[in-house]
C-alpha positions in Angstrom: -13.5 -2.1 26.4 -15.4 -3.0 23.3 -15.0 -1.2 20.0 -18.2 -1.1 18.0 -19.1 0.9 14.9 -22.2 2.9 15.9 -24.7 3.3 13.1 -26.0 6.9 13.4 -29.2 8.3 12.1 -32.4 6.2 11.7 -30.5 2.9 12.4 -29.2 4.0 15.8 -32.2 2.7 17.7 -32.0 -0.6 15.8 -28.3 -0.9 16.8 -29.3 -0.4 20.5 -32.0 -3.0 20.2 -29.7 -5.5 18.6 -27.1 -5.1 21.3 -29.8 -5.4 24.0 -30.9 -8.7 22.4 -27.4 -10.1 22.1 -25.5 -8.6 25.0 -27.9 -7.4 27.7 -31.3 -5.7 28.0 -29.5 -3.0 30.2 -27.4 -1.8 27.2 -28.3 1.9 26.4 -26.9 4.9 24.6 -24.9 5.9 27.7 -23.5 2.4 28.1 -22.0 2.4 24.7 -21.1 6.1 24.5 -17.3 5.2 24.5 -17.5 2.1 22.4 -18.1 1.0 18.8 -19.8 -2.1 17.5 -20.3 -3.9 14.2 -23.7 -5.5 14.0 -26.1 -7.4 11.7 -29.4 -8.9 12.4 -28.2 -11.9 14.4 -24.6 -11.1 15.4 -22.5 -8.4 17.0 -18.7 -8.1 16.5 -16.9 -6.3 19.3 -13.3 -5.2 19.3 -11.0 -3.8 22.0 -9.5 -0.3 22.5 -7.4 1.4 25.2 -9.6 0.9 28.3 -11.8 -1.6 30.2 -15.5 -1.7 29.2 -17.3 -1.3 32.5 -20.1 -3.7 31.5 -17.6 -6.5 30.8 -16.2 -6.0 34.3 -19.7 -6.2 35.9 -19.4 -9.2 38.2 -21.2 -12.4 37.2 -23.3 -10.9 34.4 -24.8 -13.1 31.6 -25.5 -12.8 27.9 -28.6 -14.2 26.2 -26.4 -15.1 23.2 -23.4 -17.3 22.5 -20.1 -15.5 23.1 -16.9 -16.3 21.2 -13.6 -14.5 22.0 -10.6 -14.3 19.7 -7.8 -13.1 22.1 -5.1 -11.0 20.5 -2.7 -11.4 23.5 -2.3 -13.4 26.7 -3.5 -10.8 29.1 -7.3 -11.2 29.2 -8.8 -13.2 32.1 -12.4 -14.1 32.6 -14.0 -15.4 35.8 -16.7 -17.9 34.9 -18.9 -19.1 37.7 -16.2 -18.3 40.3 -13.3 -19.9 38.3 -10.6 -17.8 36.5 -9.8 -18.7 32.8 -6.8 -17.2 31.1 -7.4 -16.7 27.4 -4.8 -17.9 24.9 -3.8 -16.1 21.7 -4.7 -17.8 18.4 -7.6 -19.7 20.0 -11.4 -19.4 20.0 -12.8 -19.0 23.6 -16.4 -20.2 23.8 -19.2 -19.4 26.3 -22.9 -20.5 26.1 -25.8 -18.2 26.9 -26.8 -17.4 30.5 -23.4 -18.4 32.0 -22.4 -16.1 34.8 -19.0 -14.5 34.1 -17.0 -11.2 34.1 -13.8 -9.9 32.7 -11.1 -9.2 35.4 -9.8 -5.6 35.3 -6.2 -5.2 34.1 -3.8 -2.4 33.9 -3.0 -3.6 30.4 -5.7 -2.6 27.9 -7.5 -5.7 26.7 -7.0 -6.8 23.2 -9.5 -9.2 21.8 -12.4 -9.6 19.3 -15.7 -10.9 20.6 -18.5 -12.3 18.4 -22.0 -12.5 19.9 -24.4 -14.8 18.1 -28.1 -15.0 18.6 -28.8 -18.3 20.5 -31.5 -19.8 18.3 -29.7 -19.0 15.1 -26.5 -20.6 16.3 -28.3 -23.7 17.7 -30.3 -24.2 14.5 -27.1 -24.3 12.5 -25.3 -26.4 15.1 -27.8 -29.2 14.5 -26.3 -29.5 11.0 -22.9 -30.4 12.6 -23.9 -32.2 15.7 -27.5 -33.3 16.7 -26.6 -33.0 20.4 -26.6 -29.4 21.8 -23.1 -28.6 23.0 -22.7 -26.5 26.2 -19.6 -24.2 26.4 -18.0 -23.1 29.6 -14.7 -21.6 28.6 -13.6 -24.2 26.1 -10.9 -23.1 23.7 -10.3 -24.3 20.1 -7.1 -23.7 18.1 -7.3 -21.4 15.1 -6.0 -23.5 12.2 -6.0 -20.7 9.6 -6.9 -17.1 9.0 -10.4 -17.7 7.5 -12.3 -16.5 10.6 -10.2 -13.4 10.8 -10.8 -12.7 7.1 -14.6 -13.2 7.4 -14.7 -10.8 10.4 -12.6 -8.2 8.6 -14.9 -8.3 5.6 -18.0 -8.1 7.8 -16.6 -5.0 9.5 -15.7 -3.5 6.1 -19.3 -4.0 4.8 -20.7 -2.6 8.0 -19.2 0.8 7.2 -21.4 1.0 4.1 -25.1 1.7 4.5 -26.6 0.2 1.4 -28.9 -2.7 0.5 -26.1 -4.5 -1.2 -23.6 -4.1 1.7 -26.3 -5.3 4.2 -26.9 -8.4 2.1 -23.2 -9.1 1.9 -22.8 -8.5 5.6 -25.6 -11.1 6.3 -23.7 -13.5 4.1 -20.5 -13.0 6.0 -22.3 -13.4 9.3 -23.5 -16.9 8.1 -19.9 -17.7 7.0 -18.6 -16.6 10.5 -21.0 -18.9 12.2 -20.3 -21.8 10.0 -16.6 -21.4 10.3 -16.9 -21.3 14.1 -19.0 -24.5 14.0 -16.4 -26.2 11.7 -13.7 -25.4 14.3 -15.8 -26.9 17.1 -17.1 -29.9 15.1 -14.4 -30.9 12.5 -16.0 -32.7 9.6 -13.5 -35.5 9.4 -10.6 -36.9 11.4 -7.9 -39.1 9.7 -5.5 -39.7 12.6 -7.1 -42.8 14.2 -5.7 -46.2 13.2 -8.4 -48.6 14.6 -10.6 -50.6 12.3 -13.6 -48.3 12.6 -11.7 -45.2 11.6 -9.8 -47.0 8.8 -13.1 -47.9 7.3 -14.4 -44.4 7.7 -11.3 -42.8 6.3 -11.5 -45.1 3.3 -15.0 -43.9 2.6 -14.1 -40.3 3.1 -11.1 -40.6 0.8 -13.4 -42.1 -1.9 -16.0 -39.4 -1.6 -13.2 -36.7 -1.6 -11.8 -38.0 -4.9 -15.1 -39.0 -6.6 -17.5 -36.3 -5.4 -18.2 -35.3 -9.1 -19.6 -38.8 -9.8 -23.0 -40.3 -9.0 -22.1 -41.9 -5.6 -24.8 -44.1 -4.0 -24.9 -45.8 -0.6 -24.8 -49.2 -2.4 -21.5 -48.1 -4.0 -20.0 -47.2 -0.7 -21.3 -50.5 0.8 -19.4 -52.4 -1.9 -16.2 -50.5 -1.3 -16.0 -51.5 2.4 -18.1 -54.6 2.3 -20.6 -53.3 4.9 -24.3 -52.7 4.7 -25.7 -49.2 4.0 -27.3 -49.2 7.5 -23.9 -49.8 9.0 -22.3 -47.0 7.0 -25.0 -44.6 7.9 -24.5 -45.5 11.6 -20.8 -45.1 11.2 -21.1 -41.6 9.8 -23.6 -40.5 12.4 -21.5 -41.8 15.2 -18.2 -40.3 14.1 -19.2 -37.2 12.1 -22.7 -36.5 13.3 -23.9 -36.3 9.7 -25.1 -38.7 7.1 -22.9 -39.9 4.1 -25.2 -37.8 1.8 -24.7 -34.7 3.9 -20.9 -35.2 3.8 -21.0 -35.6 0.1 -23.0 -32.4 -0.4 -20.5 -30.5 1.9 -17.6 -31.7 -0.2 -19.3 -30.8 -3.4 -20.1 -27.3 -2.2 -16.6 -26.7 -1.0 -15.3 -27.6 -4.4 -18.0 -25.5 -6.1 -16.8 -22.4 -4.1 -13.3 -22.9 -5.4 -14.6 -23.0 -9.0 -16.8 -19.9 -8.4 -13.7 -18.0 -7.3 -12.0 -18.8 -10.6 -14.8 -17.3 -12.7 -13.8 -19.6 -15.5 -17.1 -21.6 -15.6 -20.8 -20.9 -15.6 -22.9 -22.0 -12.7 -24.4 -24.8 -14.8 -20.9 -26.0 -15.6 -19.8 -25.8 -12.0 -22.9 -27.8 -10.9 -22.1 -30.5 -13.3 -18.4 -30.6 -12.5 -19.2 -30.9 -8.8 -21.7 -33.8 -9.1 -25.0 -31.9 -8.9 -27.6 -33.3 -11.3 -29.0 -29.8 -12.0 -28.1 -26.1 -11.5 -31.4 -25.6 -9.6 -30.5 -28.2 -7.0 -27.0 -26.9 -6.8 -28.3 -23.4 -6.1 -30.8 -24.7 -3.6 -28.1 -26.5 -1.6 -25.7 -23.6 -1.8 -28.4 -21.2 -0.5 -29.1 -23.7 2.4 -25.5 -23.9 3.5 -24.2 -20.4 2.8 -27.4 -18.3 2.9 -26.7 -17.0 -0.6 -27.2 -18.3 -4.1 -24.1 -19.0 -6.2 -24.9 -15.8 -8.3 -25.1 -13.7 -5.1 -21.8 -15.2 -3.9 -20.0 -14.4 -7.1 -21.6 -10.9 -7.1 -20.2 -9.9 -3.8 -16.8 -11.4 -4.5 -16.6 -9.2 -7.6 -17.6 -6.2 -5.7 
């Protein structure tokens, strides 16, 4: 069974419509009478309680959205296109839209958290990590930290407050949830390979990681590894699915987030410390990647 916070009053029809768009057009008031759901414009977060949700047990149903399950035990089994998949605790279980599946009934109440993400939104962001659309049929990815759980918890917390500020914060967390899922699926960098190609790449990554606050050019990277800028671009695209410039921006933004959390510096100072040539460009990139300006990010962190 799914647990979802139902938003009463004027927003109730909007909640039904969102669930219909993300889960199934057949969802109605009666279908969710015993469940609760936390929603935003493009995602729904569903949690389990002490029963089986009948719709989840409907044989070979589909969803128009991407579905990601965070199992909280080892007792949930899904049948996907006739094949059984046992979910594993501390992993992210992934399923693309329009894949026939159903949850097998169990005498043990299911315990998991499900995130439904609107397909076009997820696919547009996925292009930033990998230009080739990835198809999921029960793949699992290991949770490396508690960040995803934290973002989901904060999303749920803000869902309980019906205010313009809370809704803005909730949309920010929805973007963070999607980006963190994508980072799990498409790791930005790998430093475990020992062949020549990866040694070269790792040397470049290490240089960017430690000199991100400087004015790094492709020519400078070329001189470090004695390769042409075209070769370096091809190397990054082949191994990381992003350009050297995109990787540099991601590193700078990650460092900027850490400085924003400290509250010791102004946004202009943080932009400079992280290698951005202006606070305006820094804010533009921050907004692009995190769906919020640095000021908005600091504001919701401070409550």
